[in-house]
SEZA-820381 format. One record per residue: residue number from 1; residue in one letter; x, y, z of N, C-alpha, C in turn. Coordinates in steps of 0.02 Angstrom, whole numbers, plus 50000, padded with zeros to 5 digits. Atoms other than C-alpha are relative to their C-alpha. Example, Ala and Ser with C-alpha at 12.3 -4.5 7.8 and 13.67 -1.06 7.14 Angstrom:
% residues 2
PT   i aa   nxx   nyy   nzz  caxx  cayy  cazz   cxx   cyy   czz
PT   1  A 50045 49941 50000 50615 49775 50390 50045 50060 50000
PT   2  S 49958 49941 49997 50684 49947 50357 49961 50055 50037
% end
This chain:
% residues 366
PT   i aa   nxx   nyy   nzz  caxx  cayy  cazz   cxx   cyy   czz
PT   1  M 49959 50037 50048 51906 51437 51509 49976 50016 49929
PT   2  E 50018 49976 50066 51910 51490 51327 49980 49943 49954
PT   3  T 50025 50052 50046 51803 51382 51213 50035 50003 49933
PT   4  S 49968 49993 50066 51889 51453 51058 50066 49963 49997
PT   5  I 49936 50036 49999 52056 51381 51111 49987 49925 49995
PT   6  L 50016 50071 50003 51977 51210 51138 49978 49980 49930
PT   7  K 50020 50016 50068 51897 51217 50966 50061 49997 49954
PT   8  D 49941 49996 50043 52063 51265 50887 50048 49942 50011
PT   9  M 49952 50054 49986 52154 51120 50969 49982 49935 49965
PT  10  V 50024 50065 50022 52049 50983 50889 50041 49972 49942
PT  11  K 49964 50026 50059 52135 50967 50719 50073 49983 50016
PT  12  P 49930 50018 49987 52317 50979 50777 50006 49941 50049
PT  13  L 49998 50055 49952 52278 50860 50920 49989 49933 49964
PT  14  L 50015 50062 50036 52202 50728 50805 50056 49982 49951
PT  15  D 49944 50012 50045 52343 50749 50678 50060 49971 50039
PT  16  W 49945 50025 49958 52470 50722 50818 49987 49927 50020
PT  17  Y 50018 50068 49978 52378 50566 50877 50011 49950 49944
PT  18  D 49990 50045 50057 52385 50491 50703 50073 49976 49996
PT  19  L 49929 50016 50004 52574 50492 50717 50029 49971 50064
PT  20  H 49968 50016 49936 52604 50462 50902 49958 49958 50048
PT  21  A 50043 50039 49955 52462 50355 50972 50038 49941 50030
PT  22  R 49969 50058 49967 52521 50227 51099 49968 49935 49976
PT  23  S 50025 50067 50017 52506 50045 51051 49984 49964 50066
PT  24  L 50022 50031 49938 52404 49967 51192 49956 49940 49985
PT  25  P 50037 50062 50017 52329 49792 51198 49925 50009 49996
PT  26  W 50073 49991 50001 52152 49854 51233 49978 50045 49942
PT  27  R 50018 49960 50059 52161 49970 51082 49999 49958 49937
PT  28  E 49997 50042 50060 52198 49830 50960 49931 49974 49981
PT  29  N 50068 50024 50012 52020 49767 50978 49956 50033 50054
PT  30  P 50032 49962 49947 51921 49900 51074 49928 49978 50016
PT  31  L 50065 50024 49977 51776 49790 51128 49981 50036 50064
PT  32  P 50021 49964 49939 51672 49874 51263 50027 49968 50064
PT  33  Y 49975 50035 49940 51723 49741 51390 50074 50014 50010
PT  34  Y 49928 49988 49995 51908 49766 51352 50014 50071 50023
PT  35  V 49991 49930 49980 51895 49954 51366 49983 50010 50073
PT  36  W 50022 49996 49930 51801 49938 51530 50054 49972 50047
PT  37  V 49950 50031 49957 51927 49818 51607 50063 50043 50003
PT  38  S 49938 49961 50001 52076 49923 51552 49992 50065 50038
PT  39  E 50008 49935 49966 52004 50087 51615 49994 49992 50075
PT  40  I 50003 50011 49928 51963 50015 51786 50070 49983 50027
PT  41  M 49932 50016 49979 52138 49942 51798 50045 50061 50001
PT  42  L 49956 49942 50007 52217 50106 51745 49988 50053 50053
PT  43  Q 50011 49954 49945 52140 50199 51891 50053 49987 50054
PT  44  Q 49948 50004 49949 52285 50231 52012 50059 49954 49980
PT  45  T 49948 50046 50019 52400 50118 51909 50029 50020 49932
PT  46  R 49967 49980 50063 52528 50154 51771 49985 49951 49943
PT  47  V 50016 50040 50059 52500 50091 51594 50045 49939 49995
PT  48  E 49953 50056 50009 52657 49983 51587 49987 49946 50052
PT  49  A 50015 50049 49948 52609 49900 51751 49936 49961 49985
PT  50  V 50065 50030 50014 52433 49864 51689 50003 49947 49945
PT  51  K 50000 50043 50059 52478 49776 51526 49998 49925 50017
PT  52  P 50002 50072 49987 52520 49603 51597 49938 49978 50039
PT  53  F 50061 50016 49962 52373 49609 51718 49940 49995 49953
PT  54  F 50055 49999 50048 52254 49652 51575 50000 49935 49959
PT  55  Q 49996 50060 50042 52316 49508 51466 49977 49939 50039
PT  56  R 50019 50058 49960 52298 49382 51607 49926 50000 50016
PT  57  F 50070 49995 49981 52127 49446 51660 49955 49980 49942
PT  58  I 50041 50015 50058 52057 49435 51484 50005 49926 49981
PT  59  E 49992 50072 50014 52129 49261 51460 49957 49958 50047
PT  60  R 50037 50040 49950 52048 49197 51621 49926 50016 49999
PT  61  L 50070 49978 50000 51887 49299 51609 49986 50036 49935
PT  62  P 50003 49970 50067 51857 49328 51423 49938 50042 49986
PT  63  D 50060 49961 50014 51684 49406 51439 49964 50016 50066
PT  64  I 50036 49976 49941 51559 49483 51558 49969 49942 50038
PT  65  K 50029 50058 49966 51475 49316 51596 50052 49967 50045
PT  66  A 49947 50031 49961 51641 49243 51654 50017 50042 50061
PT  67  L 49986 49956 49944 51673 49395 51763 49945 49996 50053
PT  68  A 50057 50003 49953 51500 49388 51841 50001 49936 50040
PT  69  E 50004 50066 49967 51519 49203 51884 50064 49980 50036
PT  70  C 49936 50019 49972 51700 49203 51943 49997 49998 50077
PT  71  P 49998 50002 49927 51722 49145 52125 50042 50057 50027
PT  72  T 49969 49939 49973 51773 49290 52235 50075 49994 50009
PT  73  E 49929 50006 49987 51942 49223 52287 50041 49996 49937
PT  74  Q 49965 50001 50065 51991 49185 52108 50005 50069 49971
PT  75  L 50001 49932 50026 51940 49360 52059 50052 50043 50035
PT  76  L 49952 49961 49963 52042 49439 52197 50072 49978 49985
PT  77  K 49933 50025 50019 52190 49328 52151 50022 50029 49933
PT  78  L 49984 49970 50064 52181 49392 51972 50019 50074 50007
PT  79  W 49988 49927 49989 52183 49570 52041 50062 50011 50044
PT  80  E 49945 49995 49953 52327 49534 52161 50057 50041 49970
PT  81  G 49947 49957 50024 52459 49670 52143 49976 50065 49971
PT  82  L 50027 49938 50027 52344 49802 52069 49976 50047 50055
PT  83  G 50024 49959 49945 52277 49862 52237 49930 50028 49989
PT  84  Y 50067 49970 50004 52117 49958 52271 49949 49947 49979
PT  85  Y 50039 50059 50019 52021 49794 52271 49926 50013 49992
PT  86  N 50070 49984 50011 51851 49877 52280 49985 50012 49926
PT  87  R 50010 49990 50072 51877 49917 52096 49974 49936 49968
PT  88  V 50020 50063 50032 51864 49734 52047 49936 49972 50031
PT  89  R 50064 50021 49969 51726 49698 52173 49942 50035 49966
PT  90  N 50054 49963 50035 51622 49835 52092 49992 49977 49928
PT  91  M 50006 50026 50068 51664 49767 51920 49957 49938 49999
PT  92  Q 50041 50060 49999 51589 49601 51969 49927 50016 50013
PT  93  K 50070 49978 49989 51433 49687 52037 49970 50028 49936
PT  94  A 50025 49972 50063 51418 49783 51874 49989 49945 49949
PT  95  A 50007 50055 50048 51444 49623 51773 49935 49962 50014
PT  96  A 50062 50034 49982 51301 49541 51869 49940 50042 49977
PT  97  A 50055 49956 50021 51191 49693 51833 49993 49999 49924
PT  98  V 50003 50002 50074 51237 49687 51647 49969 49934 49977
PT  99  M 50031 50065 50017 51190 49502 51641 49924 50004 50011
PT 100  E 50071 49998 49982 51023 49540 51723 49961 50050 49957
PT 101  R 50037 49946 50032 50976 49703 51637 50012 50007 49925
PT 102  H 49980 49984 50069 51068 49705 51470 50021 49939 49959
PT 103  G 49986 50060 50039 51083 49526 51411 50073 49983 49994
PT 104  G 49930 50018 50000 51267 49512 51454 50045 50045 49959
PT 105  K 49960 49953 50040 51324 49659 51347 49996 50070 50030
PT 106  L 50001 49931 49975 51376 49832 51405 49956 50042 49955
PT 107  P 50047 49962 50041 51241 49953 51348 50034 50057 49961
PT 108  A 49975 49945 50041 51278 50075 51207 49961 50063 50017
PT 109  D 50039 49944 49974 51203 50212 51313 50039 50030 50059
PT 110  H 49958 49967 49949 51304 50337 51416 49966 50001 50068
PT 111  G 50037 49997 49937 51169 50358 51548 49995 49932 50033
PT 112  A 50005 50068 49973 51146 50170 51568 50067 49976 50028
PT 113  L 49934 50017 49975 51334 50148 51588 50012 50032 50069
PT 114  L 49990 49964 49937 51336 50278 51726 49962 49969 50058
PT 115  R 50041 50031 49946 51205 50180 51823 50029 49934 50024
PT 116  L 49970 50063 49979 51317 50027 51837 50049 50012 50058
PT 117  P 49955 49991 49943 51416 50001 51999 50073 50010 49978
PT 118  G 49929 49989 50012 51592 50071 51995 50017 50036 49936
PT 119  I 49987 49964 50063 51572 50160 51828 49981 50073 50009
PT 120  G 50011 49929 49992 51592 50347 51848 50000 50036 49933
PT 121  S 50005 49959 50060 51589 50490 51725 50057 49986 49950
PT 122  Y 49943 50012 50045 51764 50458 51655 49994 49933 49966
PT 123  T 50003 50067 50029 51745 50270 51630 49942 49994 49952
PT 124  A 50058 50002 50045 51572 50289 51555 50016 50037 49935
PT 125  G 49982 49962 50060 51639 50421 51436 50049 49962 49956
PT 126  A 49951 50038 50039 51785 50311 51384 49967 49943 49963
PT 127  I 50034 50056 50033 51676 50159 51348 49954 50025 49945
PT 128  A 50049 49974 50048 51541 50260 51261 50033 50027 49937
PT 129  S 49968 49967 50058 51660 50357 51149 50044 49951 49961
PT 130  I 49952 50043 50035 51792 50225 51110 49966 49940 49968
PT 131  S 50031 50062 50025 51681 50072 51089 49937 50012 49959
PT 132  F 50065 49990 50032 51515 50146 51034 49996 50064 49957
PT 133  G 50000 49939 50041 51565 50310 50949 49951 50053 50023
PT 134  I 50046 49950 49972 51453 50413 51064 50042 50062 50018
PT 135  P 49960 49940 49988 51516 50594 51071 49992 50028 50071
PT 136  V 49998 49975 49931 51543 50616 51258 50073 50001 50023
PT 137  P 49930 49996 49978 51706 50671 51343 50016 49948 50053
PT 138  A 49975 50043 49947 51812 50563 51456 50057 50039 50034
PT 139  V 49954 49954 49968 51899 50677 51579 50035 49967 50059
PT 140  D 49959 50028 49946 52039 50601 51683 50053 50052 50020
PT 141  G 49948 49954 49978 52192 50678 51766 50041 50027 49943
PT 142  N 49962 49976 50058 52285 50688 51601 49963 50055 49963
PT 143  V 50040 49951 50037 52144 50783 51518 49994 50064 50041
PT 144  L 50003 49941 49957 52126 50901 51666 50065 50040 49997
PT 145  R 49935 49966 50003 52312 50939 51657 50009 50036 49933
PT 146  V 49993 49970 50066 52311 50972 51469 49956 50062 49995
PT 147  T 50046 49944 50007 52158 51084 51474 50015 50055 50050
PT 148  G 49982 49950 49950 52216 51170 51633 50055 50045 49976
PT 149  R 49945 49960 50027 52378 51225 51551 49979 50038 49937
PT 150  L 50020 49970 50064 52300 51257 51382 49962 50065 50010
PT 151  C 50044 49942 49990 52173 51380 51452 50015 50039 50063
PT 152  E 49982 49968 49937 52261 51435 51612 49940 49999 50049
PT 153  N 50058 50007 49956 52115 51368 51712 50023 50002 50073
PT 154  E 49979 49991 49930 52136 51429 51892 49961 49956 50048
PT 155  G 50040 50041 49956 52008 51305 51959 50039 49940 50027
PT 156  D 49968 50058 49967 52063 51167 52079 49974 49936 49968
PT 157  I 50022 50059 50036 52059 51006 51977 49978 49944 50047
PT 158  G 50024 50049 49952 52024 50909 52137 49926 50008 50015
PT 159  K 50071 49987 49987 51849 50983 52142 49956 49973 49943
PT 160  Q 50046 50027 50051 51705 50898 52053 49971 50055 49956
PT 161  S 50029 49945 50039 51638 51068 51998 50046 50018 49941
PT 162  V 49952 49984 50054 51797 51099 51896 49999 49944 49948
PT 163  R 50004 50056 50047 51790 50925 51820 49937 50006 49957
PT 164  R 50063 49994 50038 51608 50953 51770 50005 50058 49950
PT 165  E 49991 49943 50045 51655 51122 51695 50040 49979 49938
PT 166  V 49959 50023 50057 51790 51041 51587 49960 49952 49956
PT 167  E 50042 50046 50039 51670 50902 51535 49951 50039 49956
PT 168  A 50050 49962 50038 51540 51030 51481 50033 50037 49941
PT 169  L 49966 49964 50054 51667 51130 51379 50023 49953 49945
PT 170  L 49978 50049 50050 51738 50976 51294 49941 49971 49961
PT 171  Q 50060 50025 50034 51562 50917 51254 49983 50044 49940
PT 172  N 50015 49953 50054 51547 51072 51145 50048 49996 49941
PT 173  V 49950 50001 50054 51703 51034 51043 50018 49930 49977
PT 174  I 49982 50068 50018 51717 50845 51037 49974 49983 49930
PT 175  P 50023 50014 50068 51709 50790 50854 49953 49940 49998
PT 176  V 50050 50053 50004 51554 50687 50820 50025 49941 49960
PT 177  S 49976 50054 50044 51647 50587 50689 50056 49959 50031
PT 178  A 49943 50036 49971 51791 50536 50802 50006 50012 50075
PT 179  P 49996 49984 49928 51748 50550 50988 50050 49957 50038
PT 180  G 49952 50043 49966 51851 50400 51042 50071 50020 49986
PT 181  K 49934 49977 50019 52002 50459 50947 50018 50064 50036
PT 182  F 49990 49936 49966 51984 50633 51022 50017 49988 50074
PT 183  N 49989 50012 49929 51973 50569 51200 50067 49965 50012
PT 184  Q 49937 50035 49992 52119 50450 51178 50060 50045 49983
PT 185  A 49947 49953 50017 52223 50588 51098 50016 50045 50059
PT 186  L 49988 49958 49941 52199 50699 51250 50034 49960 50055
PT 187  M 49969 50043 49949 52242 50554 51366 50074 49991 49984
PT 188  D 49932 50014 50020 52400 50514 51267 50044 50063 50005
PT 189  L 49961 49938 49996 52455 50695 51257 50020 50014 50073
PT 190  G 49985 49990 49929 52443 50709 51446 50049 49949 50027
PT 191  A 49957 50053 49975 52532 50544 51472 50070 50003 49971
PT 192  M 49936 50004 50036 52673 50571 51347 50035 50068 49994
PT 193  V 49970 49934 50014 52700 50759 51326 49985 50051 50054
PT 194  C 50020 49950 49950 52603 50870 51445 50004 49969 50070
PT 195  L 49988 50040 49940 52680 50784 51595 49988 50039 50064
PT 196  P 50013 49966 49937 52644 50823 51777 50064 50031 50029
PT 197  G 49943 49968 49967 52756 50927 51890 50032 50052 49955
PT 198  G 49966 49950 50039 52887 51034 51810 50032 49973 49938
PT 199  A 49966 50033 50055 52925 50919 51666 49961 49994 49934
PT 200  P 50035 50007 50064 52807 50954 51519 50048 50009 49941
PT 201  K 49957 49996 50060 52887 50927 51348 49967 50048 49950
PT 202  C 50039 49951 50038 52816 51087 51276 50022 50004 49927
PT 203  R 49976 49994 50069 52927 51089 51121 49976 49943 49956
PT 204  E 50026 50056 50038 52854 50921 51070 49924 50002 49994
PT 205  C 50073 49998 49996 52675 50975 51097 49968 50031 49939
PT 206  P 50034 49971 50058 52560 51004 50948 49958 50061 50017
PT 207  L 50042 49944 49978 52465 51132 51052 50042 50056 50030
PT 208  E 49956 49951 49968 52617 51235 51104 49980 50072 49985
PT 209  K 50016 49931 50019 52565 51390 51007 49932 50022 50027
PT 210  L 50066 49983 49973 52387 51381 51076 50001 50006 50077
PT 211  C 50000 50007 49927 52437 51348 51257 50014 50066 50035
PT 212  Q 49994 49937 49965 52408 51501 51365 50054 49998 50055
PT 213  A 49949 50006 49948 52516 51438 51507 50070 50002 49970
PT 214  R 49936 49999 50034 52660 51409 51386 50018 50070 49977
PT 215  Q 49987 49933 50026 52642 51581 51308 50019 50048 50056
PT 216  H 49987 49954 49943 52649 51664 51480 50053 49973 50048
PT 217  G 49948 50028 49958 52787 51555 51550 49974 49972 50066
PT 218  R 50031 50022 49937 52668 51481 51680 49983 49925 49999
PT 219  E 50019 50071 50007 52661 51297 51627 50012 49961 50065
PT 220  R 49987 50035 49938 52734 51244 51795 49948 50016 50054
PT 221  E 50050 49979 49950 52591 51331 51887 49934 49962 49992
PT 222  F 50063 50035 50014 52456 51221 51811 50013 49925 49993
PT 223  P 50067 49982 49976 52352 51123 51841 50002 50019 50074
PT 224  V 50006 49979 49930 52298 51199 52005 49968 49944 50040
PT 225  K 50026 50052 49957 52273 51073 52143 50020 50013 50072
PT 226  A 49987 49989 49929 52257 51095 52330 50047 49946 50026
PT 227  P 49954 50050 49974 52396 51007 52427 49963 49945 50037
PT 228  K 50032 50056 49967 52353 50834 52492 50012 50003 50075
PT 229  K 49990 50005 49928 52327 50807 52676 50053 49946 50015
PT 230  P 49950 50051 49983 52470 50713 52759 49966 49933 50016
PT 231  K 50028 50066 49987 52441 50526 52766 50011 49980 50073
PT 232  R 49992 50026 49932 52412 50446 52934 50051 49944 49999
PT 233  E 49949 50052 49997 52559 50336 52984 49981 49948 50053
PT 234  E 50013 50055 49954 52533 50166 53064 50061 49954 50001
PT 235  K 49946 50047 49992 52666 50051 53133 49973 49929 50009
PT 236  H 50021 50071 49995 52647 49862 53111 50061 49956 50005
PT 237  T 49949 50052 50001 52752 49711 53150 49971 49939 49964
PT 238  V 50022 50056 50041 52734 49573 53020 50039 49937 50021
PT 239  L 49971 50062 49976 52766 49394 53077 49995 49947 49945
PT 240  V 49998 50053 50051 52818 49272 52940 50016 49935 50038
PT 241  I 49995 50060 49958 52788 49108 53031 50000 49938 49956
PT 242  R 49996 50060 50042 52841 48942 52955 50028 49942 50041
PT 243  D 49973 50060 49967 52888 48764 53002 50048 49961 49954
PT 244  G 49958 50034 50049 52996 48721 52852 49962 49978 49938
PT 245  K 50042 50021 50056 52852 48662 52743 49942 50048 49988
PT 246  K 50059 49957 50005 52706 48775 52780 50013 50068 50031
PT 247  T 49998 49934 49970 52679 48956 52823 49931 50018 50025
PT 248  V 50063 49980 49970 52543 49045 52919 49972 50061 49963
PT 249  L 50037 49943 50028 52417 49157 52831 49937 50011 50041
PT 250  R 50061 49982 49964 52268 49246 52904 49956 50040 49953
PT 251  R 50046 49963 50044 52114 49309 52815 49977 50064 50035
PT 252  R 50022 49936 49972 52072 49492 52842 49924 50003 50003
PT 253  P 50073 49994 49994 51896 49545 52893 49967 50017 49933
PT 254  G 50037 49990 50062 51762 49558 52759 49985 50073 49984
PT 255  R 50011 49929 50011 51751 49747 52778 50064 50039 50016
PT 256  G 49943 49958 49985 51878 49887 52779 50058 49990 49952
PT 257  L 49941 50002 50042 52053 49901 52708 50020 49928 49984
PT 258  L 49979 50066 50024 52106 49750 52603 49952 49944 50021
PT 259  A 50052 50046 49976 51942 49664 52647 50003 49932 49965
PT 260  G 50004 50068 50025 51940 49475 52627 50063 49972 49970
PT 261  L 49937 50026 50027 52121 49459 52570 50039 49964 50055
PT 262  Y 49959 50038 49952 52255 49353 52652 50064 50038 50015
PT 263  E 49942 49964 49978 52400 49420 52751 50043 49956 50046
PT 264  F 49961 50030 49947 52543 49367 52860 49975 50030 50066
PT 265  P 50023 49972 49936 52493 49385 53043 50041 50062 50018
PT 266  N 49965 49939 49981 52536 49559 53104 49964 50033 50058
PT 267  V 50028 49967 49940 52509 49664 53258 50020 50073 49999
PT 268  P 49984 49929 49998 52506 49851 53292 50066 50013 50036
PT 269  G 49939 49980 49967 52669 49936 53340 50061 49963 49973
PT 270  H 49937 50033 50019 52851 49889 53314 50024 49960 50060
PT 271  L 49981 50045 49945 52893 49738 53422 50073 49981 49996
PT 272  G 49933 50028 49995 53064 49687 53481 49997 49925 49997
PT 273  Q 49997 50073 50008 53122 49507 53473 49959 49963 50053
PT 274  A 50036 50035 49945 53054 49454 53643 49925 50010 49993
PT 275  E 50072 49986 50007 52886 49539 53610 49971 49961 49941
PT 276  A 50023 50037 50059 52873 49457 53438 49991 49926 50018
PT 277  L 50006 50070 49979 52904 49285 53515 49938 49990 50043
PT 278  E 50060 50006 49958 52768 49316 53644 49937 50004 49957
PT 279  A 50058 49995 50045 52648 49367 53504 49987 49934 49965
PT 280  V 50007 50065 50033 52682 49203 53414 49972 49948 50048
PT 281  K 50027 50046 49949 52652 49105 53574 49926 50014 50012
PT 282  G 50070 49983 49991 52489 49200 53591 49955 49972 49947
PT 283  F 50039 50032 50053 52434 49121 53427 49994 49925 50011
PT 284  G 50002 50072 49986 52454 48950 53509 50054 49961 49965
PT 285  L 49946 50033 50036 52616 48912 53416 50063 49999 50044
PT 286  S 49939 50009 49960 52786 48857 53482 50061 50020 49960
PT 287  P 49943 49976 50038 52930 48962 53416 50065 49963 50017
PT 288  V 49936 50034 49992 53100 48881 53389 50058 50049 49988
PT 289  R 49947 49952 50017 53203 49020 53309 49968 50062 49969
PT 290  I 50026 49938 50028 53177 49201 53260 50057 50040 49969
PT 291  T 49950 49958 50033 53273 49310 53137 49965 50062 49972
PT 292  P 50032 49938 50025 53242 49491 53085 49996 50001 49924
PT 293  L 50008 49987 50071 53179 49539 52913 50006 50075 49988
PT 294  E 49992 49929 50015 53202 49704 52824 49936 50039 50015
PT 295  D 50058 49955 49992 53090 49850 52867 49970 50014 49931
PT 296  A 50034 49984 50064 52962 49896 52733 49946 50051 50014
PT 297  K 50058 49955 49993 52827 50023 52702 49955 49993 49940
PT 298  H 50048 50002 50054 52671 50029 52597 49953 50059 50007
PT 299  I 50041 49939 49999 52571 50183 52550 49932 49986 49969
PT 300  F 50069 50003 50024 52382 50175 52534 49976 50071 49986
PT 301  S 50025 49933 50018 52271 50320 52483 50000 50048 50060
PT 302  H 50006 49955 49943 52251 50387 52660 50044 49981 50059
PT 303  V 49960 50024 49944 52373 50290 52768 50065 49970 49974
PT 304  E 49936 50031 50016 52555 50235 52765 50018 49949 50054
PT 305  W 49978 50052 49954 52606 50071 52844 50076 50000 50004
PT 306  Q 49928 50007 49989 52780 50068 52919 50010 49934 50036
PT 307  M 50000 50069 49976 52821 49885 52945 50070 49975 50020
PT 308  K 49941 50036 49976 52950 49789 53044 49983 49926 49995
PT 309  G 50016 50070 50011 52965 49604 53008 50046 49952 50037
PT 310  W 49963 50055 49968 53019 49444 53094 49982 49934 49965
PT 311  M 50011 50068 50024 53041 49270 53021 50004 49954 50061
PT 312  V 50002 50042 49940 52991 49144 53153 49990 49927 49979
PT 313  L 50005 50072 50011 53025 48958 53138 49964 49970 50061
PT 314  V 50038 50030 49946 52899 48858 53240 49999 49924 49992
PT 315  E 50010 50072 50004 52865 48677 53280 49946 49985 49948
PT 316  E 50042 50019 50057 52762 48581 53152 49930 50032 50003
PT 317  L 50067 49971 50008 52607 48672 53090 49954 49944 49976
PT 318  E 50046 50053 50019 52468 48545 53088 49930 50016 50025
PT 319  G 50069 49988 49982 52280 48539 53102 49976 50067 49973
PT 320  E 50027 49936 50020 52181 48700 53088 50027 50055 50045
PT 321  G 49973 49945 49962 52251 48867 53142 49947 50034 50042
PT 322  A 50045 49962 49958 52175 48970 53280 49994 50071 49973
PT 323  Q 50009 49929 50016 52109 49148 53260 49998 50013 49925
PT 324  G 50008 49989 50071 52065 49127 53077 50062 49989 49958
PT 325  M 49937 50011 50036 52238 49066 53026 49997 49937 49957
PT 326  F 49995 50057 50045 52281 48947 52885 50073 49979 49996
PT 327  F 49933 50027 50008 52433 48834 52872 50005 49974 49928
PT 328  V 49999 50017 50072 52479 48824 52687 50072 49996 49975
PT 329  E 49936 50002 50035 52624 48776 52575 50006 50064 49958
PT 330  P 49992 49938 50039 52695 48935 52496 49980 49993 49927
PT 331  A 50016 50009 50071 52672 48860 52321 49925 50008 49987
PT 332  R 50072 49995 50009 52483 48856 52349 49976 50072 49993
PT 333  T 50022 49930 50003 52476 49044 52367 49996 50024 49928
PT 334  R 50001 49979 50070 52510 49060 52180 49932 49989 49969
PT 335  R 50064 50018 50030 52343 48980 52142 49939 50023 50041
PT 336  E 50060 49999 49958 52229 49005 52291 49992 50060 50046
PT 337  F 50005 49951 49947 52270 49144 52413 50022 50069 49977
PT 338  P 49981 49932 50021 52264 49326 52358 50032 50039 50058
PT 339  I 49962 49963 49950 52396 49421 52457 50014 50070 49974
PT 340  P 49989 49932 50025 52402 49611 52441 50073 50018 49995
PT 341  S 49931 49981 50011 52561 49692 52378 50030 50037 50059
PT 342  A 49973 49970 49939 52577 49780 52546 50049 49953 50034
PT 343  F 49958 50050 49968 52659 49618 52603 50052 49971 49953
PT 344  A 49955 50029 50051 52768 49592 52448 50070 49989 50028
PT 345  A 49932 50006 49973 52931 49621 52543 50007 49937 50043
PT 346  Y 49998 50058 49955 52887 49483 52666 49982 49935 49963
PT 347  A 50015 50058 50041 52813 49366 52537 50064 49975 49965
PT 348  S 49939 50019 50036 52981 49369 52446 50047 49959 50044
PT 349  A 49959 50040 49955 53063 49297 52601 49983 49926 49996
PT 350  L 50022 50069 50009 52965 49138 52562 49997 49981 49926
PT 351  S 50002 50009 50073 52990 49153 52373 49929 49999 49973
PT 352  I 50068 49991 50025 52806 49197 52355 50000 50062 49956
PT 353  K 50001 49945 50048 52782 49306 52201 49932 50033 49998
PT 354  I 50062 49962 50001 52651 49443 52201 50001 50049 49942
PT 355  G 50005 49950 50052 52589 49556 52063 50035 49981 49936
PT 356  Q 49967 50014 50064 52696 49569 51905 50049 49941 50007
PT 357  E 49955 50057 49991 52824 49449 51978 49962 49934 49999
PT 358  G 50042 50060 50000 52684 49324 52006 49979 49981 49930
PT 359  I 50020 50014 50070 52627 49341 51825 50059 49971 49962
PT 360  R 49940 50027 50034 52806 49314 51763 50013 49928 50023
PT 361  N 49988 50067 49973 52821 49163 51877 49951 49950 49971
PT 362  E 50049 50044 50032 52660 49090 51804 50025 49979 49931
PT 363  G 49976 50016 50067 52736 49102 51631 50058 49952 50001
PT 364  E 49942 50043 49996 52896 49019 51687 49983 49929 50020
PT 365  T 50017 50066 49974 52807 48875 51773 49942 49968 49963
PT 366  A 50057 50028 50038 52666 48849 51647 50020 49938 49962
% end
């Protein structure tokens, strides 16, 4: 990768950013805590989707102490709809470590940031450069795409060795006087102009004349990335069980996928009506009526759930549920029970709002 091209890109990139920087809530006041929360949320999640989650999170947990002390279920409820729940679990572990080791403040030290749970090279670089003015790069997918096209880098961006190579090269050109601005400019260029797939807006790019892929008509060939392995498919039958007032929830195991969250009871495979009724009876409940719900699917990082659903009316739900089940009024789920968005299609059958819909509903009912 040509270092001279990277050096030449700095001025036009920063000039472009002065005119086109995105207005984002965590940029208005780039406190280290705000930058940290936003960057963790932005992993695997689009900017527009993150904005309402960020605002609510900061309102409820305004600082690291509040995050460290937040009860687990409240924390997971705040994260409901963002997915990849280990992100927020690691944030809480890191917050506890910051309280213990750094007096409740994120350290102005790149190496110390890297030693905190859940903070990798990119997040540490973003916090260090944006909040503390430390000249270290923050290389995410957007930056890899921009530099890959700019320099016709044939390396597979899915490999850590390629990411480290890009970090080392950017370290040599990052302006000491404006490292946060430089990193955010690269992020914004990738997000707004140097788009993925075959859709880069090259004519709007301040680096068009420098870009080697553009000059050679190869912009659609970069960045180079090995094809993903096919996701494993799993079939599930989701049982939305209710008695008119309450519905049945079940807490997932403390380890594994969606650990510790609440779900509608579900079983492997796609069950027909008679099989679904037998499954409900197996929970010690007495079904009265059953109606089909729409099929749904949810894609995780390595697996795709293909779901079939049944709404089952049962006799009165009272006492304590068997097999780790809870009998709750749907309205309580808004406050108390974090339900993953994998079940959003079935939650809507009970007017339970998850994710952004849940946040909007909070505003309407506040």
